[in-house]
N, C-alpha and C positions, 0 to 999 in steps of 0.2 A: 717351495721355491717361488719367489715372486718374479714375474716378468722373465719367463723361461728363456727367450732367445738371447737376451743380453748375457745370460750366464753361459749359454752354449757358445756364443761367439768369443767370449772371453778366454776360452780354453786355448785359442790360437795365439794369444799374446802373453800368456803366463810368464815365459822367460824374461820378458822386458820388465816385469814388475819386481824382479829379484836383484836388480843391479846394485842398489845403494842403501837399502833400508830393510830391516832394522840394523843396528850395530852388530857386527859379527861377535862382539863380546857377549851378546845375549845367549847365543847358542853355545859358545864356549863355556859360559858360566853354568848353563843347564847340564851340559855333558859332564862337567866336573862334579856337579851336585849329585847326579845320578850315580857316578862312580863312588862318591863318598857315602851315599845313602846305602850302598850295598853292604856296608859293614857297620852301619849306625843302627842301633836297636830302636832309636826314636828319631827318625829323620824328619827334617823340615820339608814336608811334602810340597809346600808352596814354591820351593826352589826348583821343583821338577816341572813346573808349568811354563809353557811357552805361550804367552798371551797374544803373540803376533800370528799364530796359526789362524788362517781365515781372514787376514787383513789384505789379501790380494785375491785375484780370481773371483771377484764379486762374492767373497764369503761374507762380507758385511759385518764382520766381528768388531766389536769395540774393545780395544786393548787398554782402555783408560783405567784410571784409579777407581776402584769400587770395592764394596764389601758384598758378601753374599746377598742376592736379591735387593741390592741397594738402589734407592731412587736416584741418588747422585752417582754419575759416572763421568769423571773428568777426562777429557781428551781434547785434541785439536780438531778444528773443522777445516776441511780442505776443499780445494777446487776439484772439478771432475765428479764422477759418480762415487759418492762417499756417504751412503745412508747412515753409517755409524759414526760419521765425523772424520775419522782417521782412515787413510789407506797408505800402503807402502810405496806406491808409485812415485819415484823421485821427481818425475816431471810435474807433479801437482804441487801447489803452493799452500801455505798456511794462511787461513783467513782469521784465525783467532783461537782462543782457548775457552771452553765452556763446560759447565757442570752437569748438563742434562743430555743424555743420549740413551738410545736403545742399542741392543746388540743382536745381529743376525736377523734383521727385519726387512731388508730390501725396500722396495718402493722408492720414493723420492727422498727419504731420510727424515726421520722424526727428530725433533728437538734441535740442539745446537744453540739454544737460547742463552742469552747473557754472556756473550763473548767478551773476553778481555784480550788485550794484545800489548806486550811491552814494546816501547818505542825508544828510539834515539832521536832527540830533537836538539841538536847542538845550537840552533839559533833561537830556541825558546818556544814558549807555549803556542803562540800564534802560527808557528811554522810546522807544528806536528801534523803528520799525514794521518787523518782519521777516516777518510773515505775508504770503505772496505775493499774496493777493487784496487786501490793504490797502496794500501798498507800491507797487502799480501807479501809474504816472504817465502823464499825457498829454504830448504833445510841444509844444514851442514851435513855432507855425506857421511853415512855410517855412524850416526850418533843417536838415533832413536833408541830409547831404552824403556823397559817396563817390566813389571812383575806384579803378582797379585797385590793390589793395594797401592801401587806406585806407578807413575807415568812421568817420562821426561823426554824432551825434544829440544834440540839446539838449532836456532835459526842461522842462516848464512852470515848474519852480522854479529855472531857470537852471543846473542841473547839466549839464555836458557830458560825453558818453561818446565815446571815440575808441579805435580799434584799428588795428594793423597786424600782418602775419603772416609767418611762415616756413612750411615744410612741416608741421611738427608742433608749432609753438610760435608765440609772438607777444608783443605788448605791448598791454596795456589802459591807457588814460590817462583819468583823471577829473578834472574841474575844478569847483571850488566858488566861490561868490561870496566876495569878499574878506572876511576876518575870520571865516569859518565854520570850525567844527571838522569835518574830514573823517571820515565814517563809511562803511564798506563792509560790506554783508551778503553772505555767501557761502552759496549754497544747495547742500546735499548731495544732495537727493533729486529735484529737479524734472527732468523732461524733457517735451518738447512733447506726447508721446503719453500721459503719465501712467502709465508702466509700471515705476516703480522697484520693485526687489525686494531691497532691503537694501544696506548699504554702511557705510563708515567715513570718519572725518575726524580729522585730527590737526593741532594747532597747535604749532609750534616757535618760541616767542618769541625765542630767542637767534639762530636763523638768520633769523628773520623770514619763515618759510615755512609755508604751509598746504597740506596734501596731502589729496586726496579720491579715493575710489574706490567703485565700486558695480556693480550688475547691473541691466540694463534689457532690455526686449523690443523687437523690431523693430516699426516702424509699418506694414509691408507684408508681414506674414508671421505665422506662428503665434506665440503668446505664449512658447513654448519651442521650441528652446533659447534661452537669454538670452545677451546679450553683456555683456562687462565693459569698463569705461572708467575712466581715471584722469586726474587733473589735479594740477599742482604750481604754486602761486602763490608767487612771491618778492616780498616787500613792501618791501624796504629800498632798492631802486634803487641798488645799489652803495654803500650807506652815506649816500646823500643824503636818506633818509627815515627816520623813527623812529616805531615803533609806540608808542602810548600804552596804551589799553585793549584787551583781547582776551578772548574767551570764546566760549561756544556758546549756541545758542538752540533752542527747540522751540515749535511753535505748531499749533493746529488751529482748526476752525470753531466750537468749542463752549466757548471760554473759556480754553484753554491759550495762554499767552503768557509763556513762561518764558525768562529769561536766566541764564546761568551765568558771571559775570565771573570770569576767571582759570582756568576749566575748559578742559582742553586736548584732550579726546577725545570722539568719538561713535562708537558701534559698534552699529548697529541692523539687525535682521532684517526680512524681509518681513512686512507686516501680514496674517496669515493669515485674520483674520476678515473681511477685505474693507473696503470703504468708501474714503474719501479716503486718498491716500498720506500718509505721515508728512511733516511739514514740519520741517526741521531744518537746521542749518548753523553757520557761524561768523560772528562780528561783531567787527570791529576798528575802532579809531580811531587817528588819527595825531597826533603831538605838533607843536606850534609853528604850528598852523593854516596849513599850506602851501595855496596856491591850486590846486595840481594834484598828483596822485599817479600815478606810473607803476608798474605791476606787470608783471613778467615771468611768462608763462604757458607751461607745457608740457603737452601731452596725450599719452596713450598708451593702447593697448588691452592692454598687457602688465602694467604695474605702476606704482605711484606712483614708484618709484625711476627707472624709465625715463622717465616724464613729466618728472621733474626733470632728468635727463640730456639729454633732447631740448632743453629750454629752455637749459641751459648750453651745449650744443654749437651750437645753431642761432642763438641770440640773443646769448649771452655778455654782454658789457658794452656792446653796441651801443646807441646812442640810438634813440629813437622815430623821428626823421627818417632815421637811417641805415637802419633796417629798411624804412621806406617806400621809400627809394630803391633798396634791393636788390630789393624786390618789383616795383617799377616796371621795373627792368632785366630781370627774368625775364619780365615780361609783354611787354616790347618784343621780346625774343628770339622769343617765340611769335608775336606779331602780324606781325612782319616776314617771316614765311613767305609772306604774301600782301601784295604791294605794288601799289598802284593809282595811276592818274593822278588824283590828288586835285583838281588844278586844273580838270579838265574833267568831273568827276563831280558830279552834284547832291549838295549837302551832306547831305540826308537819307539818300541811298543810302550815302554814306561812313560816316555814323554807324551805320546799320543793319548794314553789313557788319562793321565792326570790333567792334561790340558783340556781334554773333553769333559772330565768331571768338573773342572773349573767353570767351563762355559755353561755347563748344565746347572749352575747355581748363580749365574749372572742375572738372569731374568726368570719369571716376570718380576717387575719392580714392586717391592713392598712399600706401598704408599698408604699404609694404614695410618689414619689420622690426617690424611691429606686429600680425602675425597671431596668432590664438588658436584654440582648439578643435582640430580635425583639422589645421589649417594652422600650428600653433605650431612655430616653428623651421624652417619650410620654407626651402629654399635658392632657391626660385623668387621672382619678383616677386609682390607681393601688392597687388592693387587692390580696394578695397572700394566698396560702393554701386554695384554693377552693376545699375542700377535703371531700367529693366529692359531686358534684351537684346532683347525684343520691340519696344521703341521704337528702340533705338540701332542695330540692324543695318542699317536702311534708309538712313540718311544720315550718322549720326555717324561710324561707322567708315569708310565710303567716303571721307568728307572727310579723315579722318586719313591714309588711304592716299595721298592726293595729295601730302602734304608732311611727314608725320611717321612714317616706318616704324619708327624706334627705339622711340618710345612705343607705337605700335601693337603691335610685337612684345612689348614688356613686358606689355601687357594680355593679349595672346594667351597668353603664358606663364602668366599668372594663370588664364586659363580652362582651359588644359590641366592645370594643377596641381590644379584642382578635380576633374578626372577621376582624376588620380593618387591623390588622397586620399579621394575619396568614391565613385568609380565612374561619375560623370557630370559633365559640365561644368556650372557654375552658370548659372542662368537669371536669377535676381533676388536676388543676395546683397546683403543690406543689414545694416549694423552688424555685420559679421562672421558673420551667421547667414543661413540660407536664407530668401528671400522667396517670394512666390507666382509660379508660372508663369502666363503669360498666353496664349501661343500654342503653347508646346511647348518644344523645345530650340533656341531662337533663337541660342544660341552657335554652332550649326553654321554659320549663315550668316556669322557674324563671323569665325571662324577660316578658313572657306573663302575669304572675300574676301581675307584676308591671303595665303593660299596661292596663289590665282590671280594676285595682283598682285606678290608678292615671293618666288616659288619659288626663283629663282636666288640670292637674298640671304638666304634663311631661315636657313641654318645659321650664317652669320656673325652674324646677328641673334639667335642663341640659340634658334632653333626647329628642332626635328627634325620634318620633314614626315611621316615614318612614324609618329612618336608622335602628332602632330596627327591623323593619319588614324585611328589606333586610338581616340582620344578621340571622333572622329566616329562610328565604328562602334558604340561603346558607347551613344551617344545613339540611334542608329538601330535597335539590336538588343536592348539590355538593358532589360527591363521593370522600372521601379523599384517598390519596395513602396508608395510614395506619390508619385504624379505631381502632387500639389498644389504641390510645392516644387522638384522636380527631374525632369529627363527627360520622357518622353512615355508615354502609355498605348499602348505599342507592341504588346502581344500582340493585343489586339482589332483594332487598326488593321491589322496584318498579316493577321489572319484574314479580315476583311471587305473590306479595300481602302478603308476609310473609318472614321472614329470613329463607331460606332453610337450612336443614342439609345436609352436604356432597355435597355442590354445587360447581361447577367449577366457580370460580371468578377470572378472568384473569386480573383484573384491580385494585385490592386493596388488602392490606395485613391486616390480623388480625387473632387472635386465633379463630378457628372454634368451638366455644362452645356457650352455652347459647341462642340457637336459639329461643326457645319458649319465654323465658323471654325478650329477646331483641325485639321480635315482639310486645309483649305487651307494652313495654316501648316506642318503636318507634311510635306505634299507639296513645299513650297518648301524646307524643311530637307533633304529627301531629294535635291532638286536640288543643294544645296550639297555633299552627300556624293558625289553623282555627279560633280560637277565635279572634286573632288579625286581621286576614283578614276581619272578620265580623265587627270588630270595625272600621276598616279603609275603609269599603265598597269596598273591593277588590273582586268583585262578582265572577269572574272566578276562582280565587284561593280558594274562599270559597267552591265551589263545589268539587274541587280537594281534599282539605284537610279534608273536611267533610267525603268524602268517604274513604280516607286513615285512618282516625281516627277510622273507623269501622273494619279495617283489623285485629284487635285482634280476631275477630270471626273466622278468617281463621286457627287459631291453636286450635280451640275447637274440640276435638274428642268425639263425642257423644257415642262412643262404649265402652269407658274405664269405668271400674267399680272398685270401692274401698269402702269397708265397707258398701255395699248395696246402694251406691249412684252412679249415672251414669252420665258420661260426665266430662271430665277434659281437661285442656290445655295440649298439647303435641307438641313436635317438629315435623317437617314435611319435607319430602324429596322433591326434585325438581319435581318428577313425581306426587306429590300430596298425596302420601301415608304417613300415620303417622308412626313415629318411637316410639314404646311403651317404656314408662318409668313408673315404678310403682309409683303411686302418693305419696306414703309415703317416697320415696327416698329423702334424705336430710332434712327430718323433724326431730324434736326432738326424734321421736320414731324409727329413723333409722340412728343413728350416725355412729358407726363402723369406717371404714377407707375410706369411700366413698368420692370421690372428688366432691365438691359442689361449688367451687369458680372459680378461674382463671386457675386451673390446666388443662393441655392439655387433660387429661383423664377424665375430667368432661363430661360424656356422657349423663347426665340427661336432658339436655336442659334448665336448670334453673340456675340462679345465686343466691347462698346463700339461696336458698328456695326450697321448694317442689312444686309439682304440686297441692297438696292440698292447699298450701298457695297462690301461684300465680294465681290459678283459680278464686280467688275473685277479681282480679285486673283489673278493668275497671272503674275507678272513674268517668268517664264522661258518662258511659252508663250502670250503674248497673241495670237499669230496664230491659235491654235485657238479662243480665246475669241471672236474675231471671227467665225469660222465658226459657232460655237454660237449667236451672236446674230443671224446672218443675213447676214453679209457686211459689207464696208466701209461702204456707205451707211447701212445700218441701225445699225451700230456707232456711226458718227459722230452720227446723229440721236439715238440713245439716250444717248450721252455728252453731247450738248448739253442734252437734257432733264434728265439727272442734275443738271447745274449750274443750269439755269433753274428747276427745280422745288424747289430748295433742299434736295436730299438730300445734297449735298456738305458736309462739315465739315472745315475746314482743320486743325483741331486733332486729327484722328484719323489715326493712323499708316497704317492700311490705305488711306487716300485719298492718301497722299503722291505716288504715281506717276500717279494718275488724270488730273491736268491735262495731262500729257504723253502720255496714251494716244493722242491723235490721230496721233502719229508712226507708230504701228503700222498705222494705216489709211491711211498715205501722205498725211496732211494736216498737215504740221508747222507751217504758218502758224497753224492753229487752236490748236495748243499754245502758240504765242507769245502769242496773244491771251488764252488762258485763264490763263497764268502771270502776265501783267500784272494781271489781275483778282484773282487769288489774293493776290498781294503787296499790292496797294493796298487791298483790302477787308479784309485780316486783319492786316497788320503795320504797324508805325510806330515812331516814336521817343519816344512817351510811355510812362509806366509801364504803360499798358494796351496796349502795342504788340505783344502776342502773342495768338493766338487760343486762349487757354487754356494749360494746363500745358506748360512747355518740355520736359518729359520728358527730363531729363538731356541737354539740348541737341540732342535729335533735331529739335526745331523750329528751333533756331538753325542747325543744319547744313542743314536743308531750305532755309531762306531764303538761306543762303550760296550753295548751288548755284544757286538761282533767279537770284540777282544776278550770278553768274559766267556764266550762260547754259549751264549743264550740268545733267545729271541722271544719277546712277549706277544701274546695275543690280546689286544685291547678289549676291555669289558669282560675279561675273564681273569682267572688266576693261573692260567696255563702258561708255561714257559717251554719253548722248544730247546732241545739240547744240541749243541754243536761242539766243535773242537776248540777249546780255549787257546788263545795266543800266549797265555800266561801259565806257568807251571803250578802256581798255588796262589790263591787269594782268599781273603776273608772279608765278608760284608757284615758290618756292624749295624744293628738296629737298636739305637739307644733307648727309644721309647719302649720297645718290647723287652729290652735287656737281653737280647739274643745276638749271637754271632754265629755265622755260618761259614765254614771253611771248605773251599773246593780245592781238592788235590788232584792233579793230573798225573796218572801213572804212565810211564813210557813217553813222557814229554820229550820232544826233540826240537832244539832251536832250528835244525835244518828244515823243519816243516813250516817255519814262519817266513814264507815267501810266496810270491804270486802263484807259482806252480809247485806243487808238492812233489819232491823227487820220489821216484819209485823206490820202494823198500824203506820208506821213512814212516814211522808210526805217526799217524795224524787222524785216524778215523776211529769213531767211538765203538769200542768192543763191548763194554758193559758199564753200568752205572749202579752205584750203591748209595743209599742214604742211611746214615747212622748204622752201617754194617749190613743193611738189608738190601738185597738186589731189587732194583726197580724192574717192573714187569715189561718195560719197553725202554729202548735206548734212544727214543726220539723225543720224549717229553716227560715232564713231571709238573707237579702243582706247587705253587707258592705256599699254600697252606701246609703242605707236607714237608717243606724244605726250609726256605729262608725264614718263614714266619716262626717255625719251631726252633730253628737253629740246630747246630751240630755239624756233622761232617758229611760232605758229598765227595765221593771218589769217582772220577771218570777215567776209565782205563782205555788207552788207545792201542791201536794195532796198525801195522803196515799193510795188512791184508785187506785191501780196499773191497774186494769182492765179498768177503765174508762179512764185512761191516756195512754192506750196502743194502740193509733192510732194517726195519725197526725191531725185528725179533720180538714182536708184540704189537700192540695197537699203534696205528698212525695217529697223529694229532687229531683232536676232536673237530667234528663238523656237525651241524644240526642234522645233516642227512644221514650220518652214521650213528645217531643217538647220543652224540657228545653233549657236553656242558650240562 
């Protein structure tokens, strides 16, 4: 979650965001599709997806036209807080339509470059309103429509905007009322974050082509270095359309409103005096008053020429409907990796699942062939908008490991290539440039998870495990000159065994905040390195990183008390003394104006979380946390209080594993109860159906695991077993040519609600894998289950007391000899 308190406060205004958008026809269509799919042996799974989930309540989801991992994502850009361009709030207006966006990334909003806007100019070219604050329009109520690969919106003047997409290109289609002369304005400078730093635009009236390029800054990183981007618009639709007028425009807030009919070029530098960015672009009209105009659009990070080439190769002469169908087919290929018993699954669960799986393939953006800067001409795969690894390592990549090792390997290759080119793996690369680090080098846990799950297949998938390990060691040992954007503050961490507060660090630069949470994350990253060292039998390194993975203990202050519970994580000074921070600071019960993110005055020691929240975070050694907290009974009571007192925040990544923490205290039935509450109190099928920022589908992946009745432990192959919300599902791994079917015996739809009614089977009684009983009902291993394929049977019981133990081993921890 980015910018915690904006998300917290938004919870109070959610009902206002549901008044007029999207069209009610969207939900009606999905509901009917789910009913039809119940009897269809080969359903169109893309029709079950609600792309508008997360477009309110600061979910920051992009509902635009896209293909899986597509670089192009076409949607509108809107006023208000709209990082992904589009939001449902009917009070906000449309600024334009653009092909570059991210999804679920928060901050001030990446991209929004190359806006277009259809106009009505009844008095001719010179009277068209091009100034982007004056050309804004409201929407026609209840008309927003979208599905995988398609987006549409109608303005209050009856102009309709539509788009469909390929990986790096697509089609925009605009419709006008009958008899109107079509005008379209093209914006050269705008982006959602207002960071334009110069660019150029060219009109070729003979080819019917407009090309644009420029430089912008990341929305979640330093203003420099800047990224470049390019677009190519083809206006003739294969000769079916004819340009009439064409020219350039310039505008500002102080009287400039100039049109240059017939002028073909703009070439402007950054405004070094500051103030508002230059407003400039192209303006064209079309002959013969057609009711609709279709434009082919290509985008690139390399050049205008490559943007045109991308459009020519990926779209060619295909029609709008043909590109929609191609996109739909690609989405069905992705969604079919998880097939469920639709007929016997509650409709809202079906919609939540497939909508989550959809969002879990929206990003990161596959920009292979489009890299720039140090990655220009790389032979590796290149994925952009790794935004942020701190969010995605917990659930997004473990979900990918279940069914998509090919794509997982491609992204791992991109992470390793970051080390090849810069010396460290990327943490938060956005728009081709470094973003801010949040917890440290979280890429360590991403590539470690791949290695632990696909070691035997790694070479064939294009990954050299020894090279992967060298990249890990660089993150663990090499102190970067500036750990704001890459790597960790390694030297002082190694010197003290924790990240000290107010330490003299003479050799690296970074904002001196988040000392306790960075220590916790660093130690878990060290666990990932330890796991790969063990995998590769690097015995000397194993000892080093095993010990370092236990350094989370060094920020445990046993003297701190809160709400009757003793012992909390705290930041610590170089002399070893602890610096007290009230454990409720930065929790939902302590909002106020307290700084809890990247602010320089964030003195709490934690990032976007409270000590109450981060004190549960040692996924690799929860057994020892239980000892620190006073044993199983106290641990369970404390965990109950954490939820009951309102300290839990579903939208915060450090809390992802907390609802299943009861497993480690041998009380798995309590985890089942808590996960039901988490899902139904925080997720749904409305636009406000996420508890804040989707965080590049970290939230979508979390929900997917909850619905499947599983929870992953990153940097391991262990999966915790819960009670599925679905009676039967199959996960297909096409690369391994395996399919794994999970069947739930005694499944009852009555249990699929916030509070499980007494007498309803919902708790795990036993588990078998390919007919063999598992020796614990709390966890199993990916290598023994989904990797091999076959049948998993989870039998449920209504006897909560009898099911409230693992009946075998609890999930692994370093302290109990696990892993």
